C-alpha positions in Angstrom: -65.3 31.5 -4.2 -62.6 30.3 -1.9 -59.4 28.7 -3.6 -58.6 26.2 -0.7 -55.0 26.6 -1.5 -55.2 24.2 -4.4 -54.1 26.6 -7.4 -52.6 29.9 -7.8 -55.4 32.5 -7.6 -53.5 34.8 -10.0 -53.3 32.0 -12.6 -56.8 30.6 -12.5 -60.3 31.8 -12.2 -62.5 29.4 -10.3 -66.2 29.2 -11.1 -68.8 26.9 -9.7 -71.4 25.8 -12.2 -73.9 23.0 -12.8 -71.3 20.5 -13.9 -69.0 21.1 -10.8 -66.2 23.5 -10.5 -64.5 25.0 -13.6 -60.9 26.4 -13.4 -60.1 28.9 -16.2 -56.5 30.0 -17.2 -55.0 31.4 -20.4 -53.7 27.9 -21.3 -56.2 25.5 -19.7 -59.8 24.9 -18.7 -60.4 22.2 -16.1 -63.9 20.9 -15.0 -64.0 18.8 -11.9 -67.4 17.2 -11.7 -69.2 14.4 -9.9 -71.3 12.0 -12.1 -75.0 12.3 -11.4 -75.8 8.5 -11.6 -72.3 7.1 -10.8 -71.1 9.5 -8.1 -67.6 9.3 -9.6 -65.4 12.4 -9.4 -63.9 13.3 -12.9 -61.6 15.8 -14.1 -61.7 17.0 -17.8 -59.0 19.1 -19.2 -59.5 21.3 -22.3 -57.2 23.7 -24.2 -59.1 27.0 -24.8 -58.6 26.9 -28.5 -59.9 23.3 -28.9 -63.2 21.6 -28.6 -61.7 18.3 -27.5 -61.3 17.5 -23.8 -59.4 14.7 -22.0 -59.9 13.2 -18.7 -57.5 12.7 -15.8 -57.4 9.1 -16.7 -56.4 9.8 -20.4 -53.5 11.9 -18.9 -52.4 9.2 -16.4 -52.6 6.5 -19.1 -50.4 8.5 -21.5 -47.9 8.7 -18.5 -47.9 4.9 -18.0 -49.9 5.4 -14.7 -53.0 3.3 -13.8 -56.5 4.8 -14.2 -58.2 6.1 -11.1 -61.7 5.8 -10.3 -62.8 8.2 -7.6 -65.9 7.4 -5.7 -66.5 9.3 -2.4 -68.3 7.1 -0.2 -66.4 7.7 3.1 -64.0 10.1 4.9 -61.1 7.8 3.8 -62.3 8.0 0.2 -62.3 11.9 0.4 -58.9 11.8 1.8 -57.7 9.5 -1.0 -59.3 11.9 -3.6 -57.6 14.9 -2.0 -54.2 13.1 -2.2 -54.8 12.3 -5.9 -55.6 15.9 -6.5 -52.4 17.1 -4.8 -50.3 14.5 -6.5 -51.8 14.3 -10.0 -54.1 17.3 -10.7 -52.1 20.2 -9.1 -48.9 19.5 -11.2 -50.8 19.7 -14.4 -52.5 23.0 -13.2 -49.1 24.4 -12.3 -47.5 23.5 -15.6 -46.6 26.2 -18.3 -48.5 26.6 -21.5 -46.1 24.5 -23.6 -46.0 21.7 -20.9 -50.0 21.7 -20.8 -50.3 21.5 -24.6 -47.8 18.5 -24.6 -49.7 16.9 -21.7 -53.0 17.3 -23.5 -51.6 16.2 -26.8 -50.2 12.9 -25.3 -53.5 12.2 -23.7 -55.5 12.6 -26.8 -53.0 10.2 -28.6 -53.2 7.8 -25.7 -57.2 7.8 -25.9 -57.1 7.4 -29.6 -54.9 4.2 -29.2 -57.1 2.9 -26.3 -60.2 3.5 -28.5 -58.6 1.6 -31.5 -57.7 -1.5 -29.1 -61.1 -1.4 -27.6 -62.8 -1.2 -30.9 -60.6 -4.2 -32.3 -61.3 -6.3 -29.3 -65.1 -5.7 -29.0 -66.2 -5.0 -32.6 -63.7 -6.1 -35.2 -62.2 -9.4 -33.7 -65.7 -10.9 -33.1 -66.6 -10.1 -36.8 -63.3 -11.7 -38.1 -64.1 -14.8 -35.9 -67.6 -15.0 -37.4 -66.1 -14.6 -40.9 -63.5 -17.3 -40.3 -66.3 -19.7 -39.3 -68.3 -18.8 -42.4 -65.1 -19.3 -44.5 -64.7 -22.8 -43.1 -68.3 -23.6 -43.8 -68.0 -22.1 -47.3 -70.8 -19.6 -46.6 -69.4 -17.2 -49.0 -72.4 -14.7 -48.8 -71.7 -14.4 -45.0 -67.9 -14.1 -45.6 -68.5 -11.2 -48.0 -71.0 -9.5 -45.7 -69.0 -9.8 -42.6 -65.5 -8.9 -44.3 -67.1 -5.9 -46.2 -68.3 -4.5 -42.8 -64.7 -4.1 -41.6 -62.9 -3.7 -44.9 -60.3 -1.3 -43.6 -59.2 -3.8 -40.8 -58.7 -6.8 -43.0 -55.2 -8.6 -43.3 -53.9 -9.7 -46.8 -55.3 -13.2 -46.2 -58.6 -11.9 -45.3 -58.7 -9.8 -48.4 -57.9 -12.8 -50.5 -60.7 -14.7 -48.8 -63.0 -11.9 -49.7 -62.0 -11.8 -53.2 -62.3 -15.5 -53.5 -65.8 -15.4 -52.0 -66.9 -12.7 -54.4 -65.7 -14.9 -57.2 -67.5 -18.1 -55.9 -70.7 -16.1 -55.6 -70.4 -14.9 -59.3 -69.8 -18.4 -60.5 -72.9 -19.7 -58.7 -75.2 -17.3 -60.7 
């Protein structure tokens, strides 16, 4: 397989596979693939000793850069993707082992924080809002049910409301 001048052939072994192109080195595995349904070009990075991979967007986010969505629909798109690879992917591939580990570690932390924010906004916050409505309506059964489903995310006030709701339900019996 021709290298196309993208990476040092002495440092990386390039293997085409069903997922796309796979770059192997002693310190890093990279898969460049195109989504079957979306057509998006994705880059996944993995340390050889780890089962966890991160995307180029995880790495960019950890560096304070905007996420990139790479859809090759035209010649201009292909040129853009080539420029992105030159400016973002190649420096990572050219990094030494310690730099690679640091880049991947930062990306893993960034993704974990992003996942927490997403979970809070789409899962926890709506439950808290429903529980607040139930509290105002004195629907203590619903307050208990909702708050117990997100127990680890409750504030001190919400924990007090949960405790009060449980006591109120015991008094009703």
